[in-house]
C-alpha positions in Angstrom: 26.1 -11.7 12.8 26.8 -11.5 16.6 24.7 -11.9 19.7 23.2 -8.5 20.5 24.0 -6.3 23.6 20.3 -6.8 24.8 20.6 -10.6 24.6 23.9 -10.5 26.7 22.0 -8.2 29.4 19.1 -10.5 29.5 21.7 -13.6 29.9 23.5 -11.9 32.7 20.4 -10.9 34.7 19.0 -14.6 34.4 22.3 -16.1 35.5 22.9 -13.9 38.4 19.4 -14.7 39.8 19.9 -18.2 40.8 22.9 -19.9 38.8 25.6 -21.4 41.0 29.2 -20.5 39.9 30.4 -24.2 40.1 28.0 -25.2 37.4 28.7 -22.1 35.3 32.5 -22.4 35.6 34.1 -25.5 37.1 31.5 -28.0 35.8 31.7 -26.5 32.2 35.4 -26.5 32.2 35.3 -30.2 33.2 32.7 -31.1 30.5 34.7 -29.2 27.9 37.9 -31.2 28.9 35.7 -34.4 28.6 36.1 -35.5 32.2 35.8 -39.3 32.5 33.1 -40.8 34.7 34.2 -43.5 37.3 37.8 -42.9 36.1 40.4 -40.3 36.1 42.7 -38.5 33.5 45.9 -36.6 33.7 44.6 -32.8 34.0 44.9 -30.1 36.6 41.4 -28.8 37.6 43.0 -25.3 38.6 44.5 -25.1 35.1 41.4 -25.8 33.1 39.2 -23.6 35.2 41.8 -20.7 34.8 41.7 -21.4 31.1 37.9 -21.2 31.2 37.9 -17.9 33.0 40.4 -16.4 30.6 38.3 -17.5 27.6 34.8 -16.4 28.9 35.3 -14.2 31.9 38.1 -11.7 30.8 35.9 -9.0 29.6 37.8 -5.8 30.5 41.5 -5.6 29.0 42.2 -2.9 31.5 41.5 -4.9 34.4 42.9 -8.1 35.9 39.6 -9.2 37.4 37.2 -11.6 36.0 33.5 -10.8 35.4 31.3 -13.2 37.3 27.6 -13.4 36.0 26.6 -16.2 38.3 24.9 -15.7 41.7 27.6 -14.1 43.9 28.1 -11.3 46.4 30.5 -9.7 43.7 30.3 -9.2 40.0 34.1 -9.0 39.6 36.4 -11.6 41.1 40.1 -11.6 41.9 42.8 -12.7 39.4 43.6 -15.5 41.9 40.0 -16.8 41.6 40.8 -19.9 39.9 43.4 -21.0 42.5 41.7 -19.5 45.7 37.9 -19.0 45.6 37.2 -21.8 43.0 39.7 -24.2 44.3 38.2 -24.2 47.7 34.8 -24.6 46.4 36.0 -27.6 43.9 37.9 -29.3 46.7 35.7 -28.8 49.8 32.0 -28.1 48.9 32.0 -30.2 45.8 34.8 -32.8 46.7 32.3 -35.9 46.6 31.6 -34.9 42.9 35.2 -35.8 41.9 37.7 -38.7 41.8 41.0 -37.0 42.6 44.3 -39.0 43.2 46.2 -37.0 45.8 49.6 -35.5 44.8 48.8 -36.5 41.2 47.1 -34.1 38.6 44.5 -36.8 37.7 40.8 -35.9 38.0 37.5 -37.5 37.0 33.8 -37.5 38.0 32.2 -39.9 40.5 29.6 -42.2 38.9 26.8 -40.3 40.7 28.4 -36.9 40.2 25.0 -35.3 38.6 23.0 -36.2 41.6 25.7 -34.9 43.9 26.0 -31.6 42.1 22.2 -31.2 41.9 21.9 -31.8 45.8 24.8 -29.7 46.8 23.5 -26.6 44.5 19.9 -27.1 45.9 21.0 -27.0 49.5 23.3 -24.1 49.0 20.6 -22.0 47.2 17.4 -22.7 49.0 15.9 -25.0 46.3 17.2 -23.3 43.3 19.2 -25.8 41.5 19.2 -25.3 37.9 20.8 -22.9 35.6 18.7 -21.4 32.7 20.3 -23.0 29.7 19.5 -20.3 27.0 21.1 -17.8 29.3 24.4 -19.8 29.7 24.4 -20.6 26.1 24.3 -16.9 25.3 27.0 -16.2 27.8 29.4 -18.9 26.4 28.6 -17.9 22.8 28.8 -14.1 23.2 32.1 -13.7 21.2 31.3 -16.1 18.5 30.1 -15.0 15.0 26.7 -16.7 14.2 24.8 -17.3 10.9 22.0 -14.9 10.2 19.5 -17.9 10.6 20.5 -18.6 14.2 17.7 -19.1 16.7 17.7 -19.7 20.4 17.4 -23.4 19.7 20.6 -23.2 17.5 22.5 -21.8 20.5 21.3 -24.5 22.8 22.3 -27.2 20.4 25.7 -25.6 19.9 26.3 -25.4 23.6 25.2 -28.9 24.5 27.4 -30.4 21.5 30.4 -28.3 22.5 30.4 -29.4 26.0 29.2 -32.9 25.7 26.0 -32.2 28.0 24.1 -35.5 28.5 20.5 -35.9 28.8 20.7 -36.7 32.5 22.7 -33.3 33.1 20.5 -31.5 31.0 17.4 -32.5 33.1 18.9 -32.3 36.4 21.3 -29.1 36.2 19.7 -26.9 33.6 16.1 -25.3 33.2 14.6 -24.6 29.8 13.8 -20.8 30.0 12.7 -19.2 26.8 14.4 -16.1 25.4 11.8 -13.3 25.6 11.0 -11.3 22.4 10.4 -8.2 24.6 14.3 -8.1 25.2 14.9 -7.2 21.7 16.6 -9.0 18.9 18.8 -11.9 19.5 21.3 -11.1 16.7 23.0 -7.9 15.7 25.3 -7.0 12.8 27.7 -5.5 15.2 29.8 -7.2 17.8 28.3 -6.8 21.4 30.1 -4.2 23.4 31.0 -6.9 26.1 33.0 -4.6 28.3 30.2 -1.8 28.4 27.6 -4.3 29.3 29.5 -5.8 32.0 30.3 -2.4 33.5 26.5 -1.9 33.6 26.4 -4.4 36.3 29.3 -3.0 38.2 33.0 -1.8 37.8 36.1 -3.9 38.4 38.0 -2.9 41.6 41.2 -2.0 39.5 39.1 -0.2 36.9 40.8 3.0 35.2 39.5 6.5 35.5 36.4 6.0 33.5 35.0 3.5 36.1 34.7 6.3 38.8 31.7 7.7 40.2 29.3 10.8 39.8 29.7 14.1 41.7 26.6 14.4 43.9 27.2 17.2 46.2 29.7 20.2 47.2 30.1 21.5 50.8 32.1 24.7 51.1 33.1 26.3 54.5 34.8 29.7 55.2 35.5 30.2 51.5 33.9 32.4 49.0 31.1 35.1 49.7 29.4 33.0 52.2 30.4 31.2 55.5 29.0 27.9 54.0 27.5 26.7 50.8 25.9 23.2 50.3 25.0 22.2 46.9 23.4 18.9 46.0 23.6 18.3 42.2 20.9 17.2 40.0 21.6 14.0 37.9 20.5 15.8 34.6 20.2 19.6 35.4 21.6 22.0 38.1 20.5 25.6 37.5 22.0 28.4 39.8 20.4 31.9 39.8 21.1 34.9 41.9 22.4 38.6 41.8 25.8 39.6 40.6 28.6 39.1 43.1 26.9 36.4 45.3 28.9 33.5 44.1 27.5 31.8 40.9 30.8 31.7 39.1 32.6 30.9 42.2 30.3 27.8 42.7 31.1 26.7 39.0 34.9 27.2 39.5 34.7 25.1 42.6 32.5 22.5 41.0 35.0 22.2 38.2 37.9 21.5 40.7 35.8 19.0 42.3 35.0 17.1 39.0 38.5 17.4 37.3 41.1 18.0 40.2 42.3 21.2 38.4 41.3 24.9 38.4 40.0 26.4 35.2 41.5 29.7 36.3 42.8 31.1 39.5 42.3 28.8 42.4 39.9 29.7 45.0 42.0 31.4 47.8 40.2 31.9 51.3 40.4 35.0 53.3 41.4 33.8 56.6 40.5 36.1 59.5 39.3 36.0 63.0 35.8 34.7 61.9 36.9 32.4 58.9 39.7 30.2 60.4 39.0 26.7 58.8 38.3 26.9 55.0 37.4 23.6 53.5 36.1 22.0 50.4 34.1 18.7 50.7 32.5 16.8 47.9 30.6 13.6 47.7 31.0 11.1 44.9 28.5 8.2 44.3 29.8 5.0 42.9 27.9 1.7 42.6 25.3 2.8 45.0 27.9 3.8 47.7 29.1 7.3 48.6 32.4 8.6 49.3 33.4 12.1 50.8 36.5 13.7 49.7 37.7 16.6 52.1 40.3 19.3 51.2 41.7 21.9 53.5 43.8 25.0 52.5 47.5 24.8 53.3 48.5 28.3 54.2 52.2 27.8 53.9 52.0 26.2 50.4 48.8 28.3 49.5 47.1 25.4 47.9 44.4 23.0 48.6 45.4 19.6 50.1 43.4 16.4 50.8 46.1 13.7 50.7 44.0 11.6 48.2 43.5 13.8 45.0 45.2 12.8 41.8 43.1 11.7 38.9 39.7 13.1 38.8 37.1 11.3 40.8 34.3 11.4 38.3 34.0 9.4 35.2 33.1 11.9 32.6 34.0 14.1 29.7 33.7 17.5 31.2 33.5 20.9 29.5 33.2 24.4 31.1 32.4 27.5 29.1 33.3 30.6 31.0 32.1 34.0 30.6 35.3 35.4 29.2 34.9 33.0 26.3 37.5 30.5 27.5 36.6 27.0 27.6 38.0 24.3 29.8 38.1 20.6 28.8 38.9 17.5 30.9 39.5 14.3 28.9 41.8 12.0 30.9 42.1 9.6 27.9 43.4 12.3 25.5 45.6 14.1 28.0 47.4 10.7 29.0 48.6 10.6 25.3 50.0 14.1 25.1 53.7 14.7 25.8 53.3 16.8 29.0 51.1 14.1 30.6 47.7 14.2 32.3 48.4 16.8 35.1 48.2 19.8 32.8 44.5 20.9 32.3 43.1 22.0 29.0 41.9 25.5 29.4 41.5 27.2 26.0 41.4 31.0 25.9 38.9 32.6 23.3 41.7 33.3 21.0 43.1 29.7 21.1 39.7 28.2 20.4 39.3 30.3 17.4 43.1 30.5 16.3 44.9 27.4 17.7 47.1 26.5 20.6 50.0 24.7 19.0 50.3 21.1 20.0 46.8 21.2 21.6 44.2 22.3 19.3 43.9 23.5 15.7 41.2 26.0 16.4 37.8 26.7 15.2 38.9 28.4 11.9 41.4 25.8 10.6 39.6 22.7 11.9 36.2 23.8 10.5 37.7 24.3 7.1 39.7 21.1 7.2 36.7 19.0 8.4 34.4 20.5 5.6 37.0 19.8 2.9 37.3 16.2 4.0 33.5 15.5 4.9 32.9 13.4 1.7 35.7 10.9 2.7 34.5 10.6 6.3 30.8 10.9 5.7 28.5 10.8 8.8 31.3 9.5 11.0 33.4 12.6 10.5 33.9 15.6 12.8 32.2 18.0 10.2 29.0 16.0 10.2 29.0 16.2 13.9 29.6 19.8 14.1 27.0 20.6 11.5 24.4 18.5 13.7 25.4 20.3 16.9 25.3 23.6 15.3 21.7 22.9 14.1 20.8 21.6 17.5 21.9 24.9 19.3 20.6 27.2 16.8 18.1 30.1 17.4 14.6 30.0 16.1 14.7 33.5 14.9 18.0 33.1 12.8 17.0 29.6 11.7 19.4 26.6 11.6 23.1 27.8 11.7 24.2 26.2 8.4 27.6 26.3 7.1 28.3 27.9 3.8 31.4 27.7 1.6 34.8 28.8 3.1 36.2 32.0 1.6 39.0 34.2 1.9 38.7 37.7 3.6 40.9 40.7 3.1 44.2 40.5 5.1 43.8 36.8 6.1 45.7 34.0 4.4 43.4 31.3 5.7 40.1 29.9 4.2 37.5 31.3 6.6 34.3 29.2 7.3 30.9 31.0 6.7 27.5 30.7 8.1 24.5 30.9 5.6 22.1 33.4 6.6 18.8 34.4 4.6 20.7 37.5 3.4 23.9 35.7 2.5 26.9 33.8 3.7 28.7 35.6 6.4 32.5 34.8 7.5 32.4 33.4 11.1 35.0 36.1 12.0 32.3 38.8 11.1 29.4 37.1 12.9 27.7 38.6 16.0 28.9 38.0 19.5 25.9 35.7 20.3 26.5 33.6 17.2 30.3 33.5 17.8 29.6 32.2 21.4 27.4 29.3 20.1 29.8 28.5 17.2 32.7 28.3 19.8 30.6 26.1 22.1 29.2 23.7 19.3 32.9 23.5 18.0 34.4 22.4 21.3 31.6 20.0 21.9 32.3 18.4 18.6 36.2 18.6 18.8 36.3 17.3 22.4 34.0 14.3 21.6 35.9 13.3 18.5 39.3 13.7 20.3 38.0 11.6 23.0 36.8 8.7 20.6 40.2 8.8 18.9 42.2 8.7 22.2 40.0 5.9 23.5 40.6 3.9 20.4 44.4 4.4 20.6 44.4 3.4 24.3 42.1 0.3 23.8 39.4 1.8 25.9 35.7 2.3 25.3 34.5 5.9 25.1 33.0 7.4 28.3 29.3 7.3 28.6 28.8 10.6 30.4 29.6 14.1 29.6 29.3 17.0 32.0 28.9 20.6 30.6 29.2 23.8 33.0 28.1 27.1 31.5 28.5 30.5 33.2 25.6 32.9 32.1 24.0 30.7 29.6 22.1 33.7 28.2 25.3 35.9 27.5 25.0 37.8 24.1 21.7 35.8 23.1 18.5 37.3 21.9 15.4 36.5 24.1 14.3 33.8 21.6 17.8 32.2 21.6 17.6 32.3 25.5 14.6 30.1 25.7 16.2 27.5 23.4 19.7 27.0 24.4 19.4 25.2 27.8 17.0 22.4 26.5 19.3 22.0 23.6 22.5 21.7 25.7 20.6 19.1 28.0 20.0 16.9 24.9 23.2 17.4 22.8 24.7 14.3 24.0 22.2 12.1 21.7 24.0 13.7 18.8 27.3 12.3 19.7 26.5 8.8 21.0 23.3 6.9 21.7 24.7 5.7 25.2 26.1 9.3 26.3 24.3 10.6 29.3 24.3 14.5 29.8 24.6 16.5 33.0 24.4 20.3 32.7 25.3 22.7 35.5 24.5 26.3 34.5 24.3 29.7 36.1 21.9 32.4 34.8 20.3 35.8 35.4 17.6 35.2 32.7 14.0 34.4 33.6 13.8 33.1 29.8 16.4 30.5 30.5 14.8 29.3 33.7 11.3 29.3 32.0 12.6 27.5 29.0 12.7 24.1 30.8 9.2 24.3 32.2 8.3 21.3 30.0 11.4 19.4 30.7 12.2 19.9 34.5 11.8 16.9 36.5 12.2 17.0 40.5 13.8 13.4 40.2 16.7 14.7 38.1 16.8 18.4 38.2 17.5 21.0 40.8 17.1 24.9 40.9 19.1 27.0 43.5 18.9 30.6 44.3 21.8 32.8 45.8 20.3 35.6 47.8 21.6 38.4 50.2 19.7 38.3 53.6 21.0 41.1 55.7 24.7 40.8 55.4 24.8 37.0 54.7 24.8 35.2 51.3 22.8 32.2 51.3 22.2 29.4 48.7 18.8 27.7 48.8 17.2 25.0 46.8 14.1 26.3 45.3 11.0 24.2 44.3 10.5 24.6 40.5 7.2 26.0 39.6 5.9 26.8 36.3 5.2 30.6 36.5 4.5 30.8 32.6 5.6 34.2 31.1 8.9 35.9 31.9 7.3 38.6 34.0 5.8 36.0 36.3 9.3 34.5 36.6 10.9 38.0 37.3 8.4 38.5 40.2 8.9 34.9 41.6 11.1 34.1 44.4 13.8 33.1 42.0 14.4 36.6 40.7 12.6 38.6 43.5 11.6 41.7 41.7 8.5 43.4 43.1 7.3 44.5 39.5 8.2 43.4 36.0 8.6 47.1 35.1 11.2 49.8 35.2 12.6 50.9 38.5 10.6 54.3 38.3 7.4 52.4 37.5 7.9 50.1 40.6 8.7 53.1 42.8 5.5 54.9 41.5 3.2 51.9 41.9 4.5 51.0 45.4 3.9 54.7 46.5 0.5 54.7 44.9 -0.4 51.5 46.8 0.7 53.1 50.0 -1.6 56.1 49.3 -4.6 53.9 48.7 -4.2 52.3 52.1 -3.9 55.8 53.7 -7.1 56.7 55.3 -6.4 60.5 55.0 -5.0 60.7 51.4 -5.5 64.2 49.7 -6.5 65.0 46.2 -3.1 66.9 45.5 -1.2 63.7 46.4 -3.4 61.6 44.1 -2.9 64.1 41.3 0.8 64.2 41.7 1.0 60.3 41.6 -1.5 60.1 38.6 1.0 62.3 36.7 4.0 60.1 37.7 2.0 56.9 36.8 1.3 58.4 33.4 5.0 59.0 32.9 6.0 55.5 33.9 3.2 53.3 32.8 1.7 52.4 29.4 -2.0 53.3 28.8 -3.1 49.7 29.0 -1.0 48.8 32.0 -3.1 46.5 34.4 -2.6 49.0 37.2 -4.6 51.6 35.8 -8.2 50.4 36.6 -7.3 49.9 40.2 -5.8 53.3 40.4 -8.4 55.3 38.4 -11.2 54.0 40.6 -9.5 55.3 43.7 -8.4 58.5 42.2 -12.0 59.4 41.0 -13.2 59.1 44.5 -10.8 61.5 45.8 -11.3 64.1 43.0 -8.3 63.1 41.1 -10.4 62.4 38.1 -7.8 64.0 35.9 -5.8 60.7 36.0 
């Protein structure tokens, strides 16, 4: 058994509230070395504190910095901390605690060292002078295997014994805080993910790519269909609506570039004329509560975007972009770093490559599915096929039911074993399924494939898998039946829970469908989600954040400001109703006009249309009772 992640989190929170680093590091290192009291022994204080840091504070193998859980202005300290920060604290602030023979590596404790440590700590921390002993015992014992019978008292007794803590030290320097049951189980069968827990409290300054921040906003000037676009992303969902040709795909393409430092297709090239002279792309990244703005300007001579600081993606996430042409882009730094052509080449898979392979990159849906299915018994619930089955079911339509794999089979003219989908009327080879089903199959496959490739690459490079996935989708509703349209977006927002319990999802999507927008009425939160609307006002394209209201049925959404239709009817019906309304307001309307409009309304409207009662009352008054 091992100490649990929840126990370690509690210990760090307790220690960082009031525990002095000297007691938690230098003092414990001296006690472990059995420093004499009133005498000296041959030892280097720098050497034993450095050894202590290496044993208990080197939590990230990808970083040279030490994690510091005690009260401090920084959670991660320099590799030179033992010979710089701690040395100054030991030899200046706490110099009266030690006996030290100058120019000789001989150290010991003064006879009254306990009261001196207590007084110095109390003065420096405003009266808080004691370290919670259960917390420090958990911290020191976090990498040790423990018997299943271990209790908090067991941890305390082991800590006291290992460090030779005296009764006087225990009373003066440590406080007996209880480990609360509300924090979860003390023990776990799995080793604690110490690195990930430490990263929850802050990232090391030299952390690799996965320690970077979150994209929070995008600001475009003199590029695209508008002179300016300003887009603030939701933590969980960003939904963009608007008419054709106003820039939805353009915004997704530019967002992908900001996320990954690569274009999924052709780069956005500005049209530079007399009115648009300074095209720029700016975006903001939030990291550990601080925001950083990255600006890029278009180099006309080289015909590319330059900012002087781009290189690796600024955002810590596994990113997917499902484009309308069936291609899907994947950004996974861990995987790309292992490939022969290096991390600078983006993964952009065409529709045919997703299905039929791209040599050296991806085996493709047909081959991978069949291979995964044949090895499922060996891999069990940790295998790629198990993940694919769960994702397929999660993204399924309510009218078709769950997309359940059938048995692979040969089809005429193809030497491969072709996966099948089990429908109520029989198994259908995936190559013969509908366009809507094929789009969902491809998306489910890429989600499962990208995650498993990322986990493998992370294991091979000694890193933890990322804890965030960003999915961009252009026209979420493409090829999907209305029932599927109202299910797909909530499913995408929660697909991460099928991959990892700690994976956070962010979805950025464009849509024309009122059913897609209405599908999140029970999910939408103004704290984590945003809705944007592109509109053409006069000759200018504008992007506006729209307050999300629950309009209910799709017809109400169609006539809402998000879609802007005057009526949720045919164009002819809308024209007839608007003309009829105008006639109703006309004080000199004649019976012939009313009869003409009644005939047109009968042609365009159903017999139970809600406009009829209002019109028939008016028509009868003017002699148009044949309506």
